[in-house]
ZANU-893601 format. One record per residue (C-alpha): x negated, y negated, z negated; residue in one letter; residue number from 1. Coordinates in pm, whole numbers, padded with zeros to 5 digits. Each point is the difference from the previous one (the first is absolute). Example, Ala and Ser with C-alpha at 12.3 -4.5 7.8 and 13.67 -1.06 7.14 Angstrom:
2
<node><east>-01230</east><north>00450</north><up>-00780</up><rest>a</rest><nr>1</nr></node>
<node><east>-00137</east><north>-00344</north><up>00066</up><rest>s</rest><nr>2</nr></node>
//
This chain:
85
<node><east>01857</east><north>01549</north><up>-01116</up><rest>m</rest><nr>1</nr></node>
<node><east>-00162</east><north>00129</north><up>00317</up><rest>l</rest><nr>2</nr></node>
<node><east>-00158</east><north>-00264</north><up>00218</up><rest>r</rest><nr>3</nr></node>
<node><east>-00099</east><north>00026</north><up>00365</up><rest>e</rest><nr>4</nr></node>
<node><east>-00372</east><north>-00028</north><up>00075</up><rest>a</rest><nr>5</nr></node>
<node><east>-00139</east><north>-00310</north><up>00169</up><rest>y</rest><nr>6</nr></node>
<node><east>-00097</east><north>00013</north><up>00366</up><rest>h</rest><nr>7</nr></node>
<node><east>-00285</east><north>-00177</north><up>00181</up><rest>l</rest><nr>8</nr></node>
<node><east>00254</east><north>-00217</north><up>00180</up><rest>s</rest><nr>9</nr></node>
<node><east>00167</east><north>-00123</north><up>-00322</up><rest>d</rest><nr>10</nr></node>
<node><east>-00256</east><north>-00274</north><up>-00079</up><rest>f</rest><nr>11</nr></node>
<node><east>-00362</east><north>-00098</north><up>00066</up><rest>d</rest><nr>12</nr></node>
<node><east>-00129</east><north>-00061</north><up>-00354</up><rest>f</rest><nr>13</nr></node>
<node><east>00102</east><north>00065</north><up>-00359</up><rest>a</rest><nr>14</nr></node>
<node><east>-00097</east><north>-00272</north><up>-00247</up><rest>l</rest><nr>15</nr></node>
<node><east>-00053</east><north>00109</north><up>-00358</up><rest>v</rest><nr>16</nr></node>
<node><east>-00036</east><north>-00266</north><up>-00268</up><rest>y</rest><nr>17</nr></node>
<node><east>-00137</east><north>00060</north><up>-00350</up><rest>i</rest><nr>18</nr></node>
<node><east>00135</east><north>-00296</north><up>-00191</up><rest>e</rest><nr>19</nr></node>
<node><east>-00209</east><north>00057</north><up>-00313</up><rest>k</rest><nr>20</nr></node>
<node><east>-00321</east><north>-00034</north><up>00205</up><rest>l</rest><nr>21</nr></node>
<node><east>00135</east><north>-00239</north><up>00266</up><rest>d</rest><nr>22</nr></node>
<node><east>-00125</east><north>00242</north><up>00263</up><rest>l</rest><nr>23</nr></node>
<node><east>00136</east><north>00111</north><up>00336</up><rest>f</rest><nr>24</nr></node>
<node><east>-00056</east><north>00317</north><up>00200</up><rest>y</rest><nr>25</nr></node>
<node><east>00071</east><north>-00002</north><up>00373</up><rest>v</rest><nr>26</nr></node>
<node><east>00066</east><north>00354</north><up>00124</up><rest>f</rest><nr>27</nr></node>
<node><east>00047</east><north>00079</north><up>00369</up><rest>p</rest><nr>28</nr></node>
<node><east>00316</east><north>00207</north><up>00047</up><rest>v</rest><nr>29</nr></node>
<node><east>-00188</east><north>00323</north><up>00084</up><rest>d</rest><nr>30</nr></node>
<node><east>-00212</east><north>-00025</north><up>-00316</up><rest>v</rest><nr>31</nr></node>
<node><east>00303</east><north>-00086</north><up>-00213</up><rest>f</rest><nr>32</nr></node>
<node><east>00194</east><north>00300</north><up>00131</up><rest>i</rest><nr>33</nr></node>
<node><east>-00296</east><north>00233</north><up>-00066</up><rest>d</rest><nr>34</nr></node>
<node><east>00017</east><north>-00081</north><up>-00370</up><rest>y</rest><nr>35</nr></node>
<node><east>00331</east><north>00184</north><up>-00025</up><rest>g</rest><nr>36</nr></node>
<node><east>00225</east><north>-00074</north><up>-00293</up><rest>s</rest><nr>37</nr></node>
<node><east>-00247</east><north>-00173</north><up>-00236</up><rest>e</rest><nr>38</nr></node>
<node><east>-00292</east><north>-00239</north><up>00023</up><rest>i</rest><nr>39</nr></node>
<node><east>-00236</east><north>-00028</north><up>-00296</up><rest>h</rest><nr>40</nr></node>
<node><east>-00201</east><north>-00321</north><up>00013</up><rest>l</rest><nr>41</nr></node>
<node><east>-00284</east><north>00016</north><up>-00249</up><rest>v</rest><nr>42</nr></node>
<node><east>-00166</east><north>-00332</north><up>-00072</up><rest>e</rest><nr>43</nr></node>
<node><east>-00247</east><north>00119</north><up>-00266</up><rest>a</rest><nr>44</nr></node>
<node><east>-00362</east><north>-00109</north><up>00045</up><rest>e</rest><nr>45</nr></node>
<node><east>-00137</east><north>00320</north><up>-00157</up><rest>k</rest><nr>46</nr></node>
<node><east>00044</east><north>00242</north><up>00288</up><rest>r</rest><nr>47</nr></node>
<node><east>-00255</east><north>00226</north><up>00162</up><rest>q</rest><nr>48</nr></node>
<node><east>00142</east><north>-00070</north><up>00344</up><rest>r</rest><nr>49</nr></node>
<node><east>00245</east><north>-00247</north><up>00146</up><rest>k</rest><nr>50</nr></node>
<node><east>00354</east><north>00124</north><up>00065</up><rest>p</rest><nr>51</nr></node>
<node><east>00106</east><north>00027</north><up>00364</up><rest>r</rest><nr>52</nr></node>
<node><east>00239</east><north>-00289</north><up>-00058</up><rest>s</rest><nr>53</nr></node>
<node><east>-00291</east><north>-00239</north><up>-00068</up><rest>a</rest><nr>54</nr></node>
<node><east>-00047</east><north>-00086</north><up>00368</up><rest>e</rest><nr>55</nr></node>
<node><east>00358</east><north>-00133</north><up>00012</up><rest>y</rest><nr>56</nr></node>
<node><east>-00039</east><north>-00237</north><up>-00297</up><rest>r</rest><nr>57</nr></node>
<node><east>00075</east><north>-00353</north><up>00128</up><rest>n</rest><nr>58</nr></node>
<node><east>-00048</east><north>00129</north><up>00357</up><rest>a</rest><nr>59</nr></node>
<node><east>00191</east><north>-00284</north><up>00164</up><rest>w</rest><nr>60</nr></node>
<node><east>-00229</east><north>00018</north><up>00303</up><rest>e</rest><nr>61</nr></node>
<node><east>00179</east><north>00322</north><up>00100</up><rest>l</rest><nr>62</nr></node>
<node><east>00318</east><north>-00196</north><up>00065</up><rest>i</rest><nr>63</nr></node>
<node><east>-00188</east><north>-00268</north><up>00195</up><rest>s</rest><nr>64</nr></node>
<node><east>-00175</east><north>00260</north><up>00215</up><rest>a</rest><nr>65</nr></node>
<node><east>00327</east><north>00179</north><up>00074</up><rest>k</rest><nr>66</nr></node>
<node><east>00182</east><north>-00320</north><up>00094</up><rest>s</rest><nr>67</nr></node>
<node><east>-00279</east><north>-00108</north><up>00237</up><rest>v</rest><nr>68</nr></node>
<node><east>-00009</east><north>00342</north><up>00168</up><rest>s</rest><nr>69</nr></node>
<node><east>00378</east><north>-00011</north><up>00055</up><rest>k</rest><nr>70</nr></node>
<node><east>-00013</east><north>-00328</north><up>00190</up><rest>e</rest><nr>71</nr></node>
<node><east>00050</east><north>00102</north><up>00358</up><rest>s</rest><nr>72</nr></node>
<node><east>00140</east><north>-00307</north><up>00165</up><rest>c</rest><nr>73</nr></node>
<node><east>-00171</east><north>-00322</north><up>00099</up><rest>v</rest><nr>74</nr></node>
<node><east>00194</east><north>-00311</north><up>-00079</up><rest>r</rest><nr>75</nr></node>
<node><east>00017</east><north>-00270</north><up>00261</up><rest>s</rest><nr>76</nr></node>
<node><east>00172</east><north>-00337</north><up>-00017</up><rest>p</rest><nr>77</nr></node>
<node><east>00350</east><north>-00021</north><up>00145</up><rest>v</rest><nr>78</nr></node>
<node><east>00094</east><north>-00312</north><up>00195</up><rest>k</rest><nr>79</nr></node>
<node><east>00351</east><north>-00131</north><up>-00049</up><rest>f</rest><nr>80</nr></node>
<node><east>00167</east><north>-00216</north><up>00265</up><rest>p</rest><nr>81</nr></node>
<node><east>-00040</east><north>-00370</north><up>-00065</up><rest>e</rest><nr>82</nr></node>
<node><east>00369</east><north>-00053</north><up>00061</up><rest>a</rest><nr>83</nr></node>
<node><east>00228</east><north>-00016</north><up>-00303</up><rest>g</rest><nr>84</nr></node>
<node><east>00133</east><north>00319</north><up>-00148</up><rest>f</rest><nr>85</nr></node>
//
């Protein structure tokens, strides 16, 4: 089965959950797309260097930062007429 590649406009983040370790990865869409067809998440302690995915482990702050930067409107209270509706 041939599948179409994801595009930057398809979503903002990909969430990957490793149930066995109760661990989440939060990948921005551009990073997720760069991985291609497979992502290997190595959680072994005995590594000479950290995998590039390590910075996205439980990186919930990425979602918060993105949502704050997307806020472009200022909310102001709306007054409704005192008369009945």
